[in-house]
DSSP file (Angstrom, degrees, kcal/mol; ACC not computed):
  #  RESIDUE AA STRUCTURE BP1 BP2  ACC     N-H-->O    O-->H-N    N-H-->O    O-->H-N    TCO  KAPPA ALPHA  PHI   PSI    X-CA   Y-CA   Z-CA
    1    1 A M     >        0   0    0      0, 0.0     4,-1.0     0, 0.0     3,-0.4   0.000 360.0 360.0 360.0 130.4    0.0    0.0   -0.1
    2    2 A Q  H  >  +     0   0    0      1,-0.2     4,-1.8     2,-0.2     3,-0.5   0.852 360.0  61.9 -61.1 -39.2    1.4    3.4   -1.0
    3    3 A E  H  > S+     0   0    0      1,-0.3     4,-2.5     2,-0.2    -1,-0.2   0.901  98.9  57.1 -61.3 -43.2    0.0    5.1    2.2
    4    4 A M  H  > S+     0   0    0     -3,-0.4     4,-2.2     1,-0.3    -1,-0.3   0.836 104.5  50.2 -61.7 -35.7    2.1    2.9    4.3
    5    5 A G  H  X S+     0   0    0     -4,-1.0     4,-1.7    -3,-0.5    -1,-0.3   0.883 110.7  50.5 -68.2 -37.1    5.3    4.0    2.6
    6    6 A G  H  X S+     0   0    0     -4,-1.8     4,-2.0     2,-0.2    -2,-0.2   0.907 110.1  48.5 -64.3 -40.9    4.4    7.5    3.1
    7    7 A M  H  X S+     0   0    0     -4,-2.5     4,-2.7     1,-0.2    -2,-0.2   0.903 108.0  54.2 -64.9 -39.7    3.6    7.1    6.7
    8    8 A A  H  X S+     0   0    0     -4,-2.2     4,-2.6     1,-0.2    -1,-0.2   0.874 107.4  51.3 -64.1 -34.3    6.8    5.3    7.3
    9    9 A A  H  X S+     0   0    0     -4,-1.7     4,-2.3     2,-0.2    -1,-0.2   0.892 109.1  51.1 -64.7 -39.7    8.6    8.3    5.7
   10   10 A L  H  X S+     0   0    0     -4,-2.0     4,-2.6     2,-0.2    -2,-0.2   0.920 111.6  47.5 -62.4 -44.7    6.7   10.6    8.1
   11   11 A V  H  X S+     0   0    0     -4,-2.7     4,-2.9     2,-0.2     5,-0.2   0.940 111.9  49.9 -57.8 -48.7    7.8    8.4   11.0
   12   12 A G  H  X S+     0   0    0     -4,-2.6     4,-1.9     2,-0.2    -1,-0.2   0.880 110.5  50.0 -54.4 -44.9   11.4    8.4    9.8
   13   13 A A  H  <>S+     0   0    0     -4,-2.3     5,-3.0     2,-0.2     6,-0.6   0.928 111.8  48.6 -62.1 -47.2   11.3   12.2    9.4
   14   14 A A  H ><5S+     0   0    0     -4,-2.6     3,-1.5     4,-0.2     5,-0.2   0.925 110.8  48.8 -62.4 -46.4   10.0   12.5   13.0
   15   15 A V  H 3<5S+     0   0    0     -4,-2.9    -1,-0.2     1,-0.3    -2,-0.2   0.861 111.4  51.9 -61.3 -35.3   12.6   10.2   14.4
   16   16 A A  T 3<5S-     0   0    0     -4,-1.9    -1,-0.3    -5,-0.2    -2,-0.2   0.439 118.9-112.7 -82.8   0.9   15.3   12.2   12.5
   17   17 A G  T < 5S+     0   0    0     -3,-1.5    -3,-0.2    -4,-0.3    -2,-0.1   0.671  87.2 117.5  78.5  15.9   14.0   15.4   14.0
   18   18 A Q      < +     0   0    0     -5,-3.0     2,-0.4    -6,-0.2    -4,-0.2   0.358  65.0  60.2-100.0   5.0   12.8   16.7   10.6
   19   19 A F        +     0   0    0     -6,-0.6     2,-0.3    -5,-0.2    86,-0.2  -0.993  62.1 168.3-134.3 125.5    9.1   16.8   11.7
   20   20 A A        -     0   0    0     -2,-0.4     2,-0.3    85,-0.1    83,-0.2  -0.965  10.2-177.6-135.1 154.7    7.7   18.9   14.5
   21   21 A V        -     0   0    0     81,-1.6    85,-0.3    -2,-0.3    86,-0.2  -0.972  31.2-110.0-149.3 132.1    4.3   19.8   15.7
   22   22 A D     >  -     0   0    0     -2,-0.3     4,-3.3    84,-0.1     5,-0.2  -0.229  34.6-108.7 -66.0 158.3    3.3   22.1   18.6
   23   23 A Q  H  > S+     0   0    0      1,-0.2     4,-2.6     2,-0.2     5,-0.2   0.858 114.1  49.1 -58.2 -46.6    1.6   20.5   21.6
   24   24 A A  H  > S+     0   0    0      2,-0.2     4,-2.0     1,-0.2    -1,-0.2   0.956 116.5  42.8 -61.6 -51.8   -2.0   21.9   21.0
   25   25 A S  H  > S+     0   0    0      1,-0.2     4,-2.4     2,-0.2    -2,-0.2   0.928 114.0  51.2 -57.8 -48.4   -2.0   20.8   17.4
   26   26 A G  H  X S+     0   0    0     -4,-3.3     4,-2.9     1,-0.2    -1,-0.2   0.886 106.9  52.7 -55.9 -44.3   -0.5   17.5   18.1
   27   27 A E  H  X S+     0   0    0     -4,-2.6     4,-2.6    -5,-0.2    -1,-0.2   0.888 109.5  49.6 -59.5 -41.5   -3.0   16.8   20.8
   28   28 A Q  H  X S+     0   0    0     -4,-2.0     4,-2.1     2,-0.2    -2,-0.2   0.887 110.0  50.9 -66.9 -35.9   -5.8   17.4   18.4
   29   29 A M  H  X S+     0   0    0     -4,-2.4     4,-2.7     2,-0.2     5,-0.2   0.937 111.0  48.6 -65.8 -44.0   -4.2   15.2   15.8
   30   30 A V  H  X S+     0   0    0     -4,-2.9     4,-2.8     1,-0.2    -2,-0.2   0.926 111.6  50.3 -66.6 -38.6   -3.9   12.3   18.4
   31   31 A L  H  X S+     0   0    0     -4,-2.6     4,-2.2     2,-0.2    -1,-0.2   0.933 111.8  46.9 -60.5 -43.4   -7.5   12.8   19.4
   32   32 A S  H  X S+     0   0    0     -4,-2.1     4,-2.3     2,-0.2    -2,-0.2   0.902 112.9  48.9 -63.6 -42.0   -8.6   12.6   15.9
   33   33 A I  H  X S+     0   0    0     -4,-2.7     4,-2.7     2,-0.2    -1,-0.2   0.922 110.1  52.9 -61.2 -44.9   -6.5    9.5   15.2
   34   34 A G  H  X S+     0   0    0     -4,-2.8     4,-2.8    -5,-0.2    -2,-0.2   0.944 108.5  48.8 -58.7 -48.4   -7.8    7.9   18.4
   35   35 A R  H  X S+     0   0    0     -4,-2.2     4,-2.2     1,-0.2    -1,-0.2   0.874 111.4  49.6 -65.9 -37.7  -11.4    8.4   17.3
   36   36 A M  H  X S+     0   0    0     -4,-2.3     4,-2.8     2,-0.2    -1,-0.2   0.938 112.0  50.4 -61.3 -42.6  -10.6    7.0   13.7
   37   37 A R  H  X S+     0   0    0     -4,-2.7     4,-3.2     2,-0.2    -2,-0.2   0.950 108.6  50.5 -59.9 -47.6   -9.0    4.0   15.5
   38   38 A T  H  X S+     0   0    0     -4,-2.8     4,-1.9     1,-0.2    -1,-0.2   0.952 115.4  42.6 -57.0 -51.6  -12.0    3.4   17.7
   39   39 A Q  H  X S+     0   0    0     -4,-2.2     4,-1.9     1,-0.2    -1,-0.2   0.889 113.4  51.9 -60.4 -40.8  -14.4    3.5   14.7
   40   40 A L  H  X S+     0   0    0     -4,-2.8     4,-2.8     2,-0.2    -2,-0.2   0.907 107.0  53.4 -61.7 -48.2  -12.1    1.4   12.6
   41   41 A N  H  X S+     0   0    0     -4,-3.2     4,-2.5     1,-0.2    -1,-0.2   0.880 108.7  50.6 -55.6 -42.5  -11.9   -1.3   15.4
   42   42 A A  H  X S+     0   0    0     -4,-1.9     4,-2.4    -5,-0.2    -1,-0.2   0.911 110.6  48.5 -61.5 -43.5  -15.7   -1.4   15.5
   43   43 A V  H  X S+     0   0    0     -4,-1.9     4,-2.9     1,-0.2    -2,-0.2   0.896 111.3  50.3 -66.1 -40.5  -15.8   -1.9   11.8
   44   44 A L  H  X S+     0   0    0     -4,-2.8     4,-2.8     2,-0.2    -1,-0.2   0.898 108.5  52.6 -58.1 -43.7  -13.1   -4.6   12.0
   45   45 A T  H  X S+     0   0    0     -4,-2.5     4,-1.8     2,-0.2    -2,-0.2   0.937 112.4  44.3 -58.3 -50.2  -15.0   -6.4   14.7
   46   46 A R  H  X S+     0   0    0     -4,-2.4     4,-2.1     1,-0.2    -2,-0.2   0.883 113.1  50.2 -64.4 -37.6  -18.2   -6.4   12.6
   47   47 A L  H  X S+     0   0    0     -4,-2.9     4,-3.2     2,-0.2     5,-0.2   0.902 107.0  55.0 -70.5 -36.5  -16.5   -7.4    9.5
   48   48 A G  H  X S+     0   0    0     -4,-2.8     4,-1.2    -5,-0.2    -1,-0.2   0.892 109.9  47.3 -56.7 -38.9  -14.8  -10.3   11.3
   49   49 A G  H  < S+     0   0    0     -4,-1.8    -2,-0.2     2,-0.2    -1,-0.2   0.908 117.0  42.7 -66.8 -42.0  -18.2  -11.5   12.4
   50   50 A V  H >< S+     0   0    0     -4,-2.1     3,-1.6     1,-0.2    -2,-0.2   0.923 111.7  54.8 -66.4 -45.6  -19.6  -11.2    8.8
   51   51 A A  H 3< S+     0   0    0     -4,-3.2    -1,-0.2     1,-0.3    -2,-0.2   0.779 101.8  56.5 -65.0 -29.3  -16.6  -12.7    7.2
   52   52 A S  T 3< S+     0   0    0     -4,-1.2     2,-0.4    -5,-0.2    -1,-0.3   0.460  97.5  79.5 -86.2   4.3  -16.7  -15.9    9.2
   53   53 A Q  S <  S-     0   0    0     -3,-1.6     2,-0.3    -4,-0.2    -4,-0.0  -0.867  80.6-124.9-109.0 141.8  -20.2  -16.6    8.1
   54   54 A D        -     0   0    0     -2,-0.4    14,-0.1     1,-0.1    -2,-0.1  -0.606  31.4-108.4 -81.8 144.3  -21.2  -18.1    4.9
   55   55 A T        -     0   0    0     -2,-0.3     2,-2.1    12,-0.2     3,-0.2  -0.607  31.5-124.6 -73.7 122.2  -23.6  -16.2    2.8
   56   56 A P        +     0   0    0      0, 0.0    -1,-0.1     0, 0.0     3,-0.1  -0.370  62.6 135.3 -72.3  78.1  -26.9  -18.2    3.0
   57   57 A L        -     0   0    0     -2,-2.1     2,-0.2     1,-0.4     3,-0.2   0.498  65.0-102.7-105.4  -6.1  -27.4  -18.6   -0.8
   58   58 A G        -     0   0    0     -3,-0.2    -1,-0.4     1,-0.1    -3,-0.0  -0.612  39.0 -70.8 109.4-170.4  -28.4  -22.3   -0.9
   59   59 A T  S    S+     0   0    0     -2,-0.2    -1,-0.1     4,-0.1     0, 0.0   0.394  82.4 119.3-107.1   1.0  -26.6  -25.5   -1.8
   60   60 A L  S  > S-     0   0    0     -3,-0.2     4,-2.8     1,-0.1     5,-0.2  -0.420  75.8-116.0 -68.2 150.0  -26.2  -25.2   -5.7
   61   61 A P  H  > S+     0   0    0      0, 0.0     4,-2.2     0, 0.0    -1,-0.1   0.843 117.3  52.5 -54.1 -36.7  -22.6  -25.2   -6.8
   62   62 A E  H  > S+     0   0    0      2,-0.2     4,-2.3     1,-0.2     5,-0.2   0.942 108.4  49.7 -70.4 -41.0  -23.1  -21.6   -8.1
   63   63 A A  H  > S+     0   0    0      1,-0.2     4,-2.6     2,-0.2    -1,-0.2   0.921 111.9  49.4 -56.7 -46.4  -24.5  -20.4   -4.7
   64   64 A E  H  X S+     0   0    0     -4,-2.8     4,-2.6     1,-0.2    -1,-0.2   0.895 109.2  52.4 -62.5 -37.7  -21.5  -22.0   -3.0
   65   65 A H  H  X S+     0   0    0     -4,-2.2     4,-2.1    -5,-0.2    -1,-0.2   0.884 110.1  47.0 -64.2 -39.6  -19.2  -20.4   -5.3
   66   66 A V  H  X S+     0   0    0     -4,-2.3     4,-3.0     2,-0.2    -2,-0.2   0.918 111.1  52.7 -65.8 -43.7  -20.7  -17.0   -4.6
   67   67 A A  H  X S+     0   0    0     -4,-2.6     4,-2.1     1,-0.2    -2,-0.2   0.931 109.8  47.0 -54.8 -49.6  -20.5  -17.6   -0.9
   68   68 A K  H  X S+     0   0    0     -4,-2.6     4,-2.3     1,-0.2    -1,-0.2   0.907 111.4  53.0 -61.4 -41.2  -16.9  -18.5   -1.1
   69   69 A F  H  X S+     0   0    0     -4,-2.1     4,-2.6     2,-0.2    -2,-0.2   0.907 106.8  50.9 -56.5 -46.4  -16.2  -15.4   -3.2
   70   70 A N  H  X S+     0   0    0     -4,-3.0     4,-1.9     1,-0.2    -1,-0.2   0.874 108.8  50.9 -62.9 -35.5  -17.9  -13.2   -0.6
   71   71 A R  H  X S+     0   0    0     -4,-2.1     4,-2.9     2,-0.2     5,-0.4   0.921 111.3  51.5 -64.9 -41.2  -15.7  -14.7    2.2
   72   72 A L  H  X>S+     0   0    0     -4,-2.3     4,-1.8     1,-0.2     5,-0.7   0.909 110.6  46.0 -59.2 -47.3  -12.6  -14.0    0.0
   73   73 A V  H  <5S+     0   0    0     -4,-2.6     8,-2.5     1,-0.2     9,-0.2   0.880 115.3  48.0 -67.3 -34.2  -13.6  -10.4   -0.6
   74   74 A A  H  <5S-     0   0    0     -4,-1.9     8,-3.0     6,-0.2    -2,-0.2   0.941 141.9 -23.2 -68.1 -50.0  -14.3   -9.8    3.0
   75   75 A S  H  <5S+     0   0    0     -4,-2.9    -3,-0.2     6,-0.2    -2,-0.2   0.259 100.9 104.0-153.8  20.2  -11.2  -11.4    4.5
   76   76 A G  T  <5S-     0   0    0     -4,-1.8     2,-0.2    -5,-0.4    -4,-0.1   0.726  81.5  -6.6 -89.0 -23.0   -9.5  -13.9    2.3
   77   77 A D  S > <S-     0   0    0     -5,-0.7     3,-1.7    -4,-0.1     6,-0.4  -0.828  86.4 -67.1-155.9-167.7   -6.4  -12.2    0.8
   78   78 A Q  T 3  S+     0   0    0      1,-0.3    -2,-0.0    -2,-0.2     0, 0.0   0.519 126.8  53.5 -73.9  -1.2   -4.4   -9.0    0.3
   79   79 A Q  T 3  S+     0   0    0     -7,-0.1    -1,-0.3     4,-0.1     2,-0.1   0.293  88.3 109.7-109.3  10.0   -7.1   -7.5   -1.7
   80   80 A S  S <> S-     0   0    0     -3,-1.7     4,-2.3     1,-0.1    -6,-0.2  -0.418  78.9-115.8 -87.1 159.8   -9.8   -8.1    0.8
   81   81 A A  H  > S+     0   0    0     -8,-2.5     4,-2.8     1,-0.2     5,-0.3   0.919 115.7  53.2 -57.2 -45.5  -11.6   -5.5    2.9
   82   82 A M  H  > S+     0   0    0     -8,-3.0     4,-2.5    -9,-0.2     5,-0.2   0.923 108.8  49.2 -60.6 -42.5  -10.2   -7.0    6.1
   83   83 A Y  H  > S+     0   0    0     -6,-0.4     4,-2.6     1,-0.2     5,-0.2   0.963 113.2  47.4 -59.4 -51.1   -6.6   -6.7    4.8
   84   84 A A  H  X S+     0   0    0     -4,-2.3     4,-2.0     1,-0.2    -2,-0.2   0.891 113.7  45.9 -55.0 -44.8   -7.1   -3.2    3.7
   85   85 A L  H  X S+     0   0    0     -4,-2.8     4,-1.7     2,-0.2    -1,-0.2   0.848 111.0  52.4 -68.0 -38.2   -8.7   -2.1    6.9
   86   86 A T  H  X S+     0   0    0     -4,-2.5     4,-1.8    -5,-0.3    -2,-0.2   0.891 109.5  50.1 -64.9 -41.2   -6.1   -3.8    9.0
   87   87 A K  H  X S+     0   0    0     -4,-2.6     4,-2.3    -5,-0.2    -2,-0.2   0.902 108.7  53.5 -63.4 -40.2   -3.3   -2.0    7.0
   88   88 A F  H  X S+     0   0    0     -4,-2.0     4,-1.9     1,-0.2    -1,-0.2   0.813 105.1  53.1 -67.6 -28.8   -5.1    1.2    7.6
   89   89 A A  H  X S+     0   0    0     -4,-1.7     4,-1.7     2,-0.2    -1,-0.2   0.843 108.5  50.0 -70.4 -33.8   -5.1    0.6   11.3
   90   90 A E  H  X S+     0   0    0     -4,-1.8     4,-2.0     2,-0.2    -2,-0.2   0.867 109.6  52.6 -70.5 -36.0   -1.4    0.0   11.2
   91   91 A T  H  X S+     0   0    0     -4,-2.3     4,-2.5     2,-0.2    -2,-0.2   0.898 107.6  50.1 -63.1 -40.0   -1.1    3.3    9.3
   92   92 A L  H  X S+     0   0    0     -4,-1.9     4,-2.2     2,-0.2    -1,-0.2   0.899 108.8  52.1 -62.2 -39.4   -3.1    5.1   12.0
   93   93 A E  H  X S+     0   0    0     -4,-1.7     4,-2.0     2,-0.2    -2,-0.2   0.860 111.4  47.4 -64.9 -37.1   -0.8    3.6   14.7
   94   94 A H  H  X S+     0   0    0     -4,-2.0     4,-2.4     2,-0.2    -2,-0.2   0.884 109.1  55.1 -74.7 -34.8    2.3    4.9   12.7
   95   95 A A  H  X S+     0   0    0     -4,-2.5     4,-2.4     2,-0.2    -2,-0.2   0.926 108.2  48.1 -57.5 -46.9    0.6    8.3   12.3
   96   96 A E  H  X S+     0   0    0     -4,-2.2     4,-3.0     1,-0.2     5,-0.2   0.935 110.6  50.4 -61.0 -46.1    0.2    8.6   16.1
   97   97 A T  H  X S+     0   0    0     -4,-2.0     4,-2.2     2,-0.2    -1,-0.2   0.930 111.8  48.4 -58.9 -43.6    3.7    7.6   16.7
   98   98 A A  H  X S+     0   0    0     -4,-2.4     4,-3.0     1,-0.2    -1,-0.2   0.900 113.6  47.5 -67.0 -41.1    4.9   10.3   14.2
   99   99 A V  H  X S+     0   0    0     -4,-2.4     4,-2.4     2,-0.2    -1,-0.2   0.945 112.0  47.5 -67.5 -47.5    2.8   12.9   15.7
  100  100 A R  H  X S+     0   0    0     -4,-3.0     4,-1.7     1,-0.2    -2,-0.2   0.883 114.7  47.7 -63.3 -37.5    3.8   12.1   19.3
  101  101 A K  H  X S+     0   0    0     -4,-2.2     4,-3.3    -5,-0.2    -1,-0.2   0.911 110.8  52.5 -65.1 -44.2    7.5   12.2   18.1
  102  102 A G  H  X S+     0   0    0     -4,-3.0     4,-2.1     1,-0.2   -81,-1.6   0.879 106.5  53.3 -64.5 -34.1    6.9   15.5   16.3
  103  103 A M  H  X S+     0   0    0     -4,-2.4     4,-1.8   -83,-0.2    -1,-0.2   0.890 109.4  47.1 -62.7 -37.9    5.5   16.9   19.4
  104  104 A A  H  X S+     0   0    0     -4,-1.7     4,-2.7     1,-0.2    -2,-0.2   0.903 110.9  53.5 -67.1 -42.0    8.6   15.9   21.4
  105  105 A N  H  X S+     0   0    0     -4,-3.3     4,-2.5     2,-0.2    -2,-0.2   0.904 105.2  53.7 -58.8 -39.9   10.7   17.4   18.6
  106  106 A Y  H  X S+     0   0    0     -4,-2.1     4,-2.9   -85,-0.3    -1,-0.2   0.910 109.2  49.8 -62.0 -44.6    8.8   20.7   18.8
  107  107 A G  H  X S+     0   0    0     -4,-1.8     4,-2.9     2,-0.2    -1,-0.2   0.926 110.1  49.1 -58.7 -47.6    9.6   20.8   22.5
  108  108 A E  H  X S+     0   0    0     -4,-2.7     4,-2.7     2,-0.2    -2,-0.2   0.923 111.7  48.8 -59.0 -45.0   13.2   20.1   21.9
  109  109 A V  H  X S+     0   0    0     -4,-2.5     4,-2.7     2,-0.2    -2,-0.2   0.931 112.2  49.5 -62.3 -46.5   13.4   22.8   19.3
  110  110 A E  H  X S+     0   0    0     -4,-2.9     4,-2.7     1,-0.2    -2,-0.2   0.935 112.1  47.1 -56.1 -48.9   11.7   25.3   21.6
  111  111 A A  H  X S+     0   0    0     -4,-2.9     4,-2.3     1,-0.2    -2,-0.2   0.922 112.0  50.2 -62.9 -43.4   14.0   24.5   24.4
  112  112 A A  H  X S+     0   0    0     -4,-2.7     4,-2.4     1,-0.2    -1,-0.2   0.908 112.0  49.9 -62.5 -42.2   17.1   24.8   22.1
  113  113 A A  H  X S+     0   0    0     -4,-2.7     4,-3.0     1,-0.2    -1,-0.2   0.921 109.8  49.5 -58.9 -46.3   15.8   28.2   21.0
  114  114 A E  H  X S+     0   0    0     -4,-2.7     4,-2.7     1,-0.2    -2,-0.2   0.896 111.2  48.9 -61.3 -41.4   15.3   29.4   24.4
  115  115 A R  H  X S+     0   0    0     -4,-2.3     4,-2.3     2,-0.2    -1,-0.2   0.909 112.0  48.2 -63.3 -43.4   18.7   28.3   25.5
  116  116 A S  H  X S+     0   0    0     -4,-2.4     4,-2.6     2,-0.2    -2,-0.2   0.927 112.5  50.1 -64.1 -44.0   20.3   30.1   22.5
  117  117 A F  H  X S+     0   0    0     -4,-3.0     4,-3.0     1,-0.2    -2,-0.2   0.955 112.1  48.0 -57.7 -50.2   18.2   33.3   23.2
  118  118 A E  H  X S+     0   0    0     -4,-2.7     4,-2.4     1,-0.2    -1,-0.2   0.876 112.0  48.3 -62.4 -38.9   19.3   33.2   26.8
  119  119 A K  H  X S+     0   0    0     -4,-2.3     4,-2.1     2,-0.2    -1,-0.2   0.914 114.3  46.7 -65.6 -44.1   23.0   32.7   25.8
  120  120 A R  H  X S+     0   0    0     -4,-2.6     4,-3.0     2,-0.2    -2,-0.2   0.907 112.0  50.7 -61.2 -45.0   22.7   35.6   23.3
  121  121 A E  H  X S+     0   0    0     -4,-3.0     4,-2.6    -5,-0.2    -2,-0.2   0.920 109.2  49.7 -65.6 -41.7   21.0   37.8   25.8
  122  122 A A  H  X S+     0   0    0     -4,-2.4     4,-2.2     2,-0.2    -2,-0.2   0.897 111.8  50.8 -62.4 -40.3   23.7   37.1   28.5
  123  123 A E  H  X S+     0   0    0     -4,-2.1     4,-2.5     2,-0.2    -2,-0.2   0.923 109.8  49.7 -58.6 -49.2   26.3   38.0   25.8
  124  124 A R  H  X S+     0   0    0     -4,-3.0     4,-2.5     1,-0.2    -2,-0.2   0.908 110.5  48.7 -60.4 -42.8   24.5   41.2   25.0
  125  125 A L  H  X S+     0   0    0     -4,-2.6     4,-2.4     2,-0.2    -1,-0.2   0.907 110.5  51.8 -65.8 -40.2   24.3   42.2   28.7
  126  126 A E  H  X S+     0   0    0     -4,-2.2     4,-2.6    -5,-0.2     5,-0.3   0.952 109.4  49.5 -56.2 -50.8   27.9   41.5   29.1
  127  127 A C  H  X S+     0   0    0     -4,-2.5     4,-2.6     1,-0.2    -2,-0.2   0.943 112.3  48.6 -52.9 -50.8   28.7   43.7   26.1
  128  128 A E  H  X S+     0   0    0     -4,-2.5     4,-2.6     1,-0.2    -1,-0.2   0.905 109.9  51.5 -60.8 -39.1   26.6   46.5   27.5
  129  129 A A  H  X S+     0   0    0     -4,-2.4     4,-2.5     1,-0.2    -1,-0.2   0.931 110.2  47.7 -66.3 -42.4   28.2   46.3   30.9
  130  130 A R  H  X S+     0   0    0     -4,-2.6     4,-2.3     2,-0.2    -1,-0.2   0.858 111.3  52.6 -66.6 -33.3   31.7   46.5   29.4
  131  131 A A  H  X S+     0   0    0     -4,-2.6     4,-2.3    -5,-0.3    -2,-0.2   0.933 109.5  48.4 -67.7 -40.0   30.6   49.6   27.2
  132  132 A R  H  X S+     0   0    0     -4,-2.6     4,-2.3     1,-0.2    -2,-0.2   0.962 111.5  50.7 -63.8 -47.0   29.3   51.3   30.4
  133  133 A E  H  < S+     0   0    0     -4,-2.5     5,-0.3     1,-0.2    -1,-0.2   0.914 111.8  48.1 -54.6 -46.5   32.7   50.5   32.1
  134  134 A Y  H >X S+     0   0    0     -4,-2.3     4,-1.2     1,-0.2     3,-0.7   0.873 113.1  46.4 -65.5 -39.1   34.5   52.0   29.2
  135  135 A R  H 3< S+     0   0    0     -4,-2.3    -1,-0.2     1,-0.2    -2,-0.2   0.846 116.6  45.5 -69.2 -35.8   32.4   55.1   29.1
  136  136 A H  T 3< S-     0   0    0     -4,-2.3    -1,-0.2    -5,-0.2    -2,-0.2   0.043 136.5 -11.3-108.1  25.7   32.7   55.6   32.9
  137  137 A G  T <4 S-     0   0    0     -3,-0.7    -3,-0.2    -5,-0.1    -2,-0.2   0.524  98.6 -88.6 159.5  15.1   36.2   55.1   33.6
  138  138 A G     <  -     0   0    0     -4,-1.2     2,-0.2    -5,-0.3    -2,-0.2  -0.139  66.8 -40.3  89.5 175.9   38.2   53.7   30.9
  139  139 A M        -     0   0    0     -5,-0.1     2,-0.4    -4,-0.1    -8,-0.0  -0.482  50.5-148.1 -79.9 145.5   38.9   50.1   30.0
  140  140 A R        -     0   0    0     -2,-0.2     2,-0.2   -10,-0.1    -2,-0.0  -0.836  28.2-102.2-107.7 149.9   39.6   47.4   32.6
  141  141 A A              0   0    0     -2,-0.4    -1,-0.0     1,-0.1     0, 0.0  -0.515 360.0 360.0 -73.5 137.0   41.8   44.6   32.0
  142  142 A V              0   0    0     -2,-0.2    -1,-0.1    -3,-0.0    -2,-0.0   0.434 360.0 360.0 -97.8 360.0   40.0   41.3   31.3
């Protein structure tokens, strides 16, 4: 599935620190993903129950063939509804992982920016203090 490759790339970007999302937005994304997962799990449960039952079409060979085909479409192979929905559930799990890592990345970027700002501010204050000293009494040996 193409979407899975894209989600793997997003998770990889988040792990590499190339994806960041602020806390409030990230929390909304996680809530939305959680709601989708809840609804998807309900669909998977219903589909599992339906897929395990034969379609009651009778005993003719044609009817049995259609019943077998219905089971296959529901849950029989990599083109089945069950397979596609299960892969989508995995994609949602990866999306949540990426968002949570992106939130952590955002916090790290913010903390690094704050440290950088504090360092630059301390350097600025030190320069101002030296300039005042110079104006009010000459240079002092450092």
